[in-house]
C-alpha positions as CSV (number, residue, x, y, z in Angstrom):
1,M,99.8,97.1,105.5
2,A,100.8,98.4,102.6
3,S,98.3,101.0,100.6
4,T,97.1,101.3,97.4
5,S,98.0,104.2,95.7
6,V,96.2,106.5,92.7
7,S,97.5,108.7,91.1
8,L,95.0,111.5,89.9
9,K,95.5,114.5,87.7
10,T,93.2,117.5,88.8
11,F,93.5,121.1,88.3
12,T,94.5,123.3,91.4
13,G,91.5,124.2,93.5
14,L,89.8,120.7,92.9
15,R,89.6,118.5,96.4
16,Q,89.9,114.8,95.9
17,N,87.4,112.8,94.9
18,S,86.4,112.1,98.6
19,L,83.6,114.5,97.8
20,E,82.3,112.9,95.2
21,K,78.8,111.0,96.1
22,P,78.0,108.3,93.5
23,H,74.5,107.4,93.6
24,F,74.1,104.3,93.1
25,P,77.0,102.2,91.2
26,T,79.7,100.4,93.2
27,A,82.1,102.0,95.0
28,V,85.4,101.1,95.9
29,S,87.3,103.0,98.9
30,V,90.9,102.9,98.3
31,C,94.0,105.4,99.7
32,N,95.3,107.9,97.5
33,G,98.5,108.2,98.8
34,S,98.0,111.5,100.8
35,G,96.4,109.5,104.2
36,R,92.5,110.3,102.4
37,R,90.3,108.0,101.6
38,S,89.1,108.4,97.5
39,V,86.0,107.0,96.1
40,I,86.2,105.4,92.4
41,I,83.3,104.2,90.8
42,A,83.8,100.7,89.4
43,S,83.0,100.2,85.7
44,R,80.4,97.2,84.6
45,T,78.2,96.6,81.8
46,S,75.2,98.9,81.8
47,P,72.0,96.9,80.8
48,K,70.6,97.8,77.8
49,L,67.8,100.3,77.5
50,A,64.3,98.3,76.1
51,G,62.3,100.6,73.6
52,R,63.5,103.2,73.8
53,N,67.2,105.6,73.6
54,L,69.0,107.3,76.3
55,R,67.7,110.4,77.3
56,V,69.9,113.5,78.5
57,A,69.3,116.8,79.1
58,V,71.4,119.4,78.4
59,I,70.8,122.9,80.9
60,G,72.2,125.6,79.5
61,G,72.4,127.1,75.4
62,G,75.6,128.5,75.3
63,P,78.7,127.1,73.1
64,A,79.1,124.2,76.0
65,G,75.2,123.5,75.7
66,G,75.4,123.8,72.1
67,S,78.1,121.6,71.4
68,A,77.2,119.0,73.8
69,A,73.3,118.8,72.3
70,E,74.6,118.3,69.1
71,T,77.0,115.7,69.8
72,L,74.2,113.9,71.9
73,A,71.6,114.1,68.8
74,K,74.3,112.8,66.5
75,G,75.3,110.1,68.7
76,G,71.6,108.7,69.0
77,V,70.6,110.0,72.2
78,E,67.3,111.7,72.5
79,T,68.6,115.1,73.9
80,F,66.7,118.2,75.5
81,L,68.5,121.3,75.6
82,I,67.0,123.7,78.1
83,E,67.8,127.7,77.8
84,R,66.1,130.5,79.9
85,K,66.8,133.4,77.1
86,L,67.2,132.3,73.5
87,D,68.1,136.0,72.7
88,N,70.6,136.0,75.1
89,C,74.0,138.3,74.8
90,K,76.3,137.4,77.4
91,P,78.8,139.9,78.2
92,C,82.1,138.6,76.5
93,G,85.0,140.0,74.6
94,G,83.6,137.1,72.0
95,A,87.2,136.1,70.7
96,I,87.6,132.8,69.7
97,P,90.8,130.8,68.4
98,L,91.3,129.8,64.7
99,C,91.0,126.3,65.4
100,M,87.4,126.4,66.8
101,V,86.3,127.7,63.4
102,G,87.9,124.4,61.6
103,E,86.9,122.0,64.4
104,F,83.3,123.1,65.4
105,D,82.5,123.8,61.3
106,L,81.8,127.3,62.1
107,P,80.5,129.4,59.0
108,L,82.7,132.4,58.3
109,D,79.3,134.7,58.2
110,I,79.0,134.9,61.7
111,I,82.6,135.6,62.6
112,D,82.5,139.7,62.9
113,R,86.0,140.4,62.2
114,R,89.2,138.7,61.7
115,V,92.1,140.3,63.9
116,T,95.4,139.9,62.7
117,K,96.8,142.5,64.7
118,M,96.9,143.8,68.4
119,K,98.4,146.5,70.8
120,M,99.2,145.6,74.0
121,I,99.5,148.5,76.3
122,S,101.5,149.4,79.3
123,P,100.5,151.3,82.4
124,S,102.6,154.0,80.9
125,N,100.6,154.1,77.6
126,V,103.9,152.0,75.8
127,A,102.3,150.3,72.8
128,V,103.9,146.8,72.0
129,D,102.4,145.8,68.2
130,I,101.6,142.3,68.0
131,G,100.7,139.8,65.3
132,Q,104.1,140.0,62.7
133,T,104.6,136.4,63.2
134,L,101.1,135.2,61.8
135,K,101.0,133.1,58.4
136,P,98.4,135.0,56.0
137,H,95.8,132.6,56.7
138,E,95.8,133.0,60.4
139,Y,93.3,135.2,62.6
140,I,91.8,135.5,65.4
141,G,88.2,135.6,65.4
142,M,85.9,138.1,66.9
143,V,82.1,137.0,67.4
144,R,79.2,138.0,68.7
145,R,77.9,135.8,71.3
146,E,73.8,136.5,70.8
147,V,75.0,135.2,66.9
148,L,77.4,132.0,67.7
149,D,75.1,130.5,70.4
150,S,72.0,130.9,68.5
151,Y,73.8,129.2,65.5
152,M,75.4,126.1,67.7
153,R,71.8,125.7,69.5
154,T,70.1,125.8,65.8
155,R,72.8,123.0,64.4
156,A,71.9,120.9,67.2
157,A,68.3,120.9,66.8
158,E,68.5,120.2,62.9
159,N,70.4,117.0,64.5
160,G,67.6,115.9,66.4
161,A,67.6,118.0,69.7
162,R,64.5,119.3,70.8
163,V,65.1,123.0,72.1
164,I,63.3,124.1,75.0
165,N,62.9,127.9,76.0
166,G,62.6,127.4,79.9
167,L,64.5,128.0,83.1
168,F,65.6,125.1,84.9
169,L,64.4,125.4,88.4
170,K,65.8,122.2,90.6
171,M,66.5,118.2,90.1
172,D,64.9,115.1,91.8
173,M,67.9,112.8,92.4
174,P,66.8,109.1,91.3
175,K,65.4,107.2,93.6
176,E,66.7,103.5,92.4
177,R,70.1,102.3,90.6
178,N,69.5,103.2,87.0
179,G,66.5,106.0,88.3
180,S,65.3,108.6,86.0
181,Y,66.7,112.0,87.2
182,V,63.4,114.4,87.0
183,L,64.0,118.0,86.1
184,H,61.8,120.5,87.1
185,Y,61.5,123.5,84.8
186,T,59.5,126.6,83.5
187,E,58.8,126.7,79.9
188,Y,57.9,130.1,78.0
189,D,57.3,130.9,74.9
190,G,58.6,133.9,73.0
191,G,62.2,133.0,73.0
192,K,63.3,135.7,75.7
193,G,62.5,133.8,79.2
194,G,59.9,136.2,80.1
195,G,56.4,135.9,81.2
196,V,54.9,133.9,83.7
197,G,55.5,130.7,81.9
198,E,54.2,126.9,82.5
199,K,55.8,124.4,85.2
200,K,56.7,121.4,84.0
201,V,58.9,118.2,84.7
202,L,61.1,116.1,82.5
203,E,62.7,112.7,83.0
204,V,65.8,112.1,82.1
205,D,68.9,109.6,82.5
206,A,71.5,112.2,82.5
207,V,72.3,115.7,82.9
208,I,74.9,118.0,81.2
209,G,75.0,121.5,83.5
210,A,75.9,123.8,80.7
211,D,74.3,126.8,82.9
212,G,76.9,129.2,83.4
213,A,79.1,130.3,86.3
214,N,76.0,130.9,88.4
215,S,74.8,126.8,87.6
216,R,72.1,125.7,89.2
217,V,72.7,122.6,88.2
218,A,76.1,122.5,90.5
219,K,74.4,123.7,93.1
220,S,72.1,120.7,93.0
221,I,75.0,118.2,93.6
222,D,76.9,120.4,95.8
223,A,79.7,121.3,93.6
224,G,81.1,123.6,95.4
225,D,82.0,127.1,95.0
226,Y,84.7,128.8,93.5
227,D,86.8,132.3,93.3
228,Y,84.9,134.5,90.3
229,A,85.6,137.6,88.3
230,I,83.5,140.2,87.4
231,A,83.5,141.2,83.7
232,F,82.0,144.4,82.5
233,Q,81.5,145.4,79.2
234,E,79.7,148.3,77.3
235,R,79.2,148.4,73.6
236,I,80.2,151.3,71.9
237,K,79.0,152.3,68.3
238,I,81.5,154.5,67.0
239,P,81.6,156.8,63.8
240,D,82.6,154.9,60.7
241,D,85.9,156.5,60.3
242,K,87.1,155.3,63.8
243,M,85.8,152.1,62.7
244,V,88.4,151.6,60.1
245,Y,91.2,151.6,62.8
246,Y,89.4,148.6,64.5
247,E,89.0,146.6,60.8
248,N,91.4,143.8,62.3
249,L,93.1,145.2,65.3
250,A,92.1,144.2,69.2
251,E,93.8,146.3,72.0
252,M,94.6,144.9,75.7
253,Y,95.5,147.5,78.2
254,V,97.3,146.4,81.4
255,G,97.3,148.6,84.7
256,D,95.9,149.3,88.3
257,D,94.1,152.0,86.8
258,V,92.0,149.5,84.2
259,S,92.1,146.1,86.4
260,P,94.3,145.6,89.6
261,D,94.5,141.4,88.3
262,F,93.1,141.5,84.7
263,Y,93.2,143.8,81.9
264,G,90.8,146.1,79.6
265,W,90.1,145.7,76.3
266,V,88.7,147.0,73.0
267,F,87.8,144.4,70.7
268,P,85.9,145.0,67.1
269,K,82.4,143.6,66.6
270,C,80.6,144.0,63.0
271,D,79.7,147.8,63.6
272,H,80.7,148.4,67.1
273,V,83.6,147.9,69.6
274,A,83.2,146.3,72.6
275,V,85.0,148.0,75.6
276,G,85.4,146.1,78.7
277,T,87.5,145.3,81.8
278,G,87.6,142.6,84.6
279,T,88.6,141.9,88.2
280,V,88.5,139.5,91.3
281,T,89.7,141.5,94.1
282,H,88.2,144.5,94.1
283,K,84.5,144.1,92.1
284,G,83.1,146.7,94.0
285,D,85.1,149.4,91.5
286,I,84.2,147.7,88.9
287,K,82.7,150.4,87.1
288,K,86.0,152.6,88.2
289,F,87.8,150.6,86.2
290,Q,85.6,150.4,83.1
291,L,85.7,154.2,83.2
292,A,89.6,154.3,83.1
293,T,89.3,151.9,80.2
294,R,87.2,154.1,78.4
295,N,89.6,157.1,79.2
296,R,92.7,155.2,78.1
297,A,91.2,154.4,74.4
298,K,89.3,157.7,74.4
299,D,91.0,159.2,71.3
300,K,89.5,156.0,69.0
301,I,86.7,156.1,70.3
302,L,85.3,159.7,70.7
303,G,81.9,160.3,69.9
304,G,80.7,156.9,70.1
305,K,77.6,155.7,71.9
306,I,76.6,153.1,74.6
307,I,74.4,150.7,72.7
308,R,74.8,148.2,75.5
309,V,76.3,147.4,79.1
310,E,76.8,144.0,80.0
311,A,78.2,142.6,83.4
312,H,78.8,138.8,84.4
313,P,80.6,136.6,86.6
314,I,83.7,134.7,85.2
315,P,85.0,131.2,87.0
316,E,88.4,131.7,88.3
317,H,89.2,128.2,88.6
318,P,87.6,124.9,88.6
319,R,84.6,123.9,90.8
320,P,85.7,121.3,93.7
321,R,83.9,118.8,92.1
322,R,82.4,118.7,88.9
323,L,80.6,115.2,88.3
324,S,78.4,113.7,90.4
325,G,76.5,110.2,89.5
326,R,75.1,111.2,86.0
327,V,75.6,114.8,86.4
328,A,78.5,116.4,84.8
329,L,79.3,119.9,84.8
330,V,81.1,121.6,81.5
331,G,81.7,125.1,80.5
332,D,81.6,127.8,83.2
333,A,79.4,125.7,85.0
334,A,82.6,123.7,85.4
335,G,84.9,126.6,85.8
336,Y,86.9,126.3,82.6
337,V,87.9,129.9,81.9
338,T,91.6,130.5,81.6
339,K,93.9,132.5,83.6
340,C,95.9,135.6,82.4
341,S,93.7,135.6,79.3
342,G,90.2,135.0,80.7
343,E,89.1,133.0,77.7
344,G,86.3,130.5,77.9
345,I,84.5,130.1,74.9
346,Y,86.7,127.2,72.6
347,F,86.8,125.9,76.1
348,A,83.4,125.5,76.9
349,A,82.5,124.3,73.7
350,K,85.3,121.5,73.8
351,S,84.1,120.1,77.2
352,G,80.7,120.2,75.9
353,R,81.7,118.1,72.9
354,M,83.9,115.8,75.1
355,C,81.6,115.2,77.8
356,A,78.8,114.3,75.1
357,E,81.4,111.8,73.3
358,A,81.9,110.0,76.5
359,I,78.1,109.5,76.7
360,V,77.8,108.1,73.8
361,E,80.4,105.9,73.8
362,G,79.1,104.6,77.1
363,S,76.1,104.2,76.1
364,E,76.6,102.4,72.5
365,N,74.8,105.2,70.7
366,G,72.0,105.7,73.1
367,K,71.5,101.8,73.4
368,R,72.5,101.6,77.0
369,M,72.6,103.0,80.3
370,I,75.4,104.7,81.6
371,D,76.9,105.2,84.9
372,E,79.4,107.7,86.7
373,S,82.5,105.7,85.0
374,D,81.9,106.8,81.4
375,L,81.1,110.3,82.8
376,R,84.4,110.2,84.3
377,K,86.6,109.4,81.2
378,Y,85.2,112.9,80.4
379,L,87.2,114.4,83.2
380,E,90.0,112.3,82.7
381,K,90.6,113.2,79.1
382,W,89.9,116.6,79.7
383,D,92.4,117.2,82.8
384,K,95.2,115.3,80.7
385,T,94.5,117.7,77.4
386,Y,94.5,121.0,79.0
387,W,96.1,120.9,82.4
388,P,99.5,122.2,81.0
389,T,98.0,125.1,79.4
390,Y,95.6,126.3,82.4
391,K,99.1,126.0,84.6
392,V,101.1,128.0,82.1
393,L,98.9,130.6,82.5
394,D,98.1,130.6,86.1
395,I,101.5,131.0,86.4
396,L,101.7,134.3,84.1
397,Q,99.2,136.0,85.8
398,K,100.8,135.8,88.9
399,V,103.9,136.9,87.5
400,F,102.8,139.6,85.3
401,Y,99.6,140.8,87.1
402,R,100.8,141.8,90.3
403,S,102.0,145.4,90.0
404,N,102.2,148.0,87.4
405,P,106.2,147.7,87.1
406,A,105.9,143.5,86.3
407,R,102.6,144.7,83.8
408,E,105.5,147.1,82.0
409,A,107.9,144.2,82.0
410,F,105.0,141.9,81.0
411,V,104.4,144.2,77.7
412,E,108.2,144.6,77.0
413,M,108.8,141.1,76.6
414,C,105.9,141.1,74.4
415,A,107.6,142.8,71.5
416,D,109.7,139.8,71.5
417,E,109.1,138.4,68.3
418,Y,109.7,134.4,69.5
419,V,107.2,135.5,72.6
420,Q,104.8,136.2,70.1
421,K,105.2,133.3,67.7
422,M,104.9,130.6,71.1
423,T,101.7,132.5,72.2
424,F,99.8,132.7,69.0
425,D,100.9,129.4,67.8
426,S,99.5,128.0,71.6
427,Y,96.2,130.1,71.5
428,L,95.0,129.8,67.9
429,Y,95.7,125.7,68.0
430,K,95.0,125.3,71.9
431,T,98.4,123.5,72.9
432,V,101.4,124.4,74.7
433,V,103.9,124.6,72.0
434,P,107.3,123.0,72.4
435,G,110.2,125.5,71.9
436,N,113.8,125.9,70.5
437,P,116.0,125.3,73.4
438,L,118.0,128.6,72.5
439,D,115.3,130.6,71.9
440,D,114.2,129.7,75.3
441,L,117.3,129.9,77.6
442,K,117.4,133.2,75.8
443,L,113.8,134.0,76.7
444,A,114.6,133.3,79.9
445,V,117.2,135.6,80.3
446,N,115.2,138.5,78.6
447,T,112.3,137.7,81.1
448,I,114.5,138.0,84.0
449,G,115.9,141.2,82.7
450,S,112.7,142.4,82.6
451,L,111.5,141.4,86.0
452,V,114.7,143.1,87.3
453,R,114.2,146.4,85.9
454,A,110.4,146.0,86.6
455,N,111.2,145.6,90.3
456,A,114.3,148.6,90.0
457,L,111.5,150.5,88.6
458,R,109.0,149.6,91.8
459,K,111.6,150.5,94.1
460,E,112.3,154.1,93.0
461,M,108.8,155.0,92.5
462,E,108.0,153.6,96.5
463,K,110.9,156.1,96.9
464,I,109.1,158.5,95.0
465,T,105.8,157.5,97.2
466,L,107.8,157.7,100.6
C-alpha cells in the first residue's frame, strides 16, 4: 500500500514532527517517507471569541519579545509582555544590518556607531581591510542592547501592550480544547527584577517564548536542548584619542588563541568598545581566550578601563521543537543564531514579528481563537525564508574555522573585492545574493587555491612540531 509523503523543510538538528504534541486540535498521522510517523494538525475554522479579544503573553523583552508584542498589540490582540530585568544589558556584539533600521523603523539616535570599515585579522596578524564595496549610504549599525531592547518594549507599550516587570516561573497547560494557559510569575516593582516580588497568575490563549537561550517556556513544552556557545565580553572605556580609531571601524580576530571555533571582536559603542570572544567546544577556557583577544588588540585599547563584564550562552542551532499547541518559540529561545558570524538580533526581531503576524492573521485581528496550525504557518515561512542563510554560514564555519591554516585562507579570501560585495550584500539585506557565474567560478578557484596553500602550511607546521 502506497504511503502518503509529506515534504518538510527543517533546519539541521530538528527532529521530525513526531515530537510535536498537539494539545487538543484534531491530529492526522501520516508517513513522512522516512518510515517515521508525523503528526500534522488539521486546520479548521476557529470559534469566535465572545466579549473579548485573543489574549497572548510574550515572555521575554528583548528584540524578539518587543517586536512580537508590538505586532500583536497593533493587530488587535490583548498583549502581555513579561520581562524580568527592564535594565538588562545582554552581552552582545550589538551589530545590526542596515535592512533592520528601515524594516523595524528604528530611530538613528539609538545607533551608537555606523561601521563602514572592518578589519579581519588572521592568526599570524595579517589584517585585511573590508568595506571598500559599501555604497555611501550603507553601514553596519552598532547598538547597546539595553538601549535597543528598551526602545522596542516602549514602542510595544505605546501600541497597547501591557509590559510587566516579572519573572516567568511555570505554565499550566489547558485542561480542555481552546482552554487557557495559566502562567505563574513573580511581579516586581522597580524595573530591575530584584527583591521578593509578588506571586501572580495570568490566563492567556497563546504564549510566545522569547526568553532567550535558557528559555523556561522551551522547558515547559519539552522543546529539547541544543549545543550552545559561551560569549564573554568586556566593555572597555578607552582614551578619546584611541576611540577615534574605532569611530567607524570594527575588528574581528581569528585564531586558536582567541577561539578554537569562533572569533574575537572589538566593536565600537557610543563612548567605549566591546571586546569579546566565544566558544562552543572549550567553554572552560573562555577567560583565557578573552585575555588573548585583549592582547591581540592591546596597542589599540592601551590605557582602557573595564567598565562592565558580561557572559551569556548563544544557541548553535534551532531546538528540536519550536512549537507545541498554542505555544511558539522565537529568537534565541528557538535557537535562531547564525553559525560563523554569531548574529542573532535581526533574526530575533524578525522571528518575533513573523510569529505575531501569524497569530494576528489566524485570529482575524484578535477576534477568533487560534490553534497550532496558525502558528505552524510562521515556522513554514521562517524555514523557507532563512534556511539557505543558515546553511551557507554553517558550511563556512565548518570549512574555515577548523584550523589556523584554514583561518589564514579565510582571511586571504576576504581580501577579494567580489567576496566582500557578496558578503556585505547578504548581511546588510538578509538574503543569499545570487552571484555572477564567471566571478563565482573565479571565486571557487581562488578558494581552492587558498585551502591548498593552507593545507600545505598545516603540514609544514606539523613537521616543525614533530
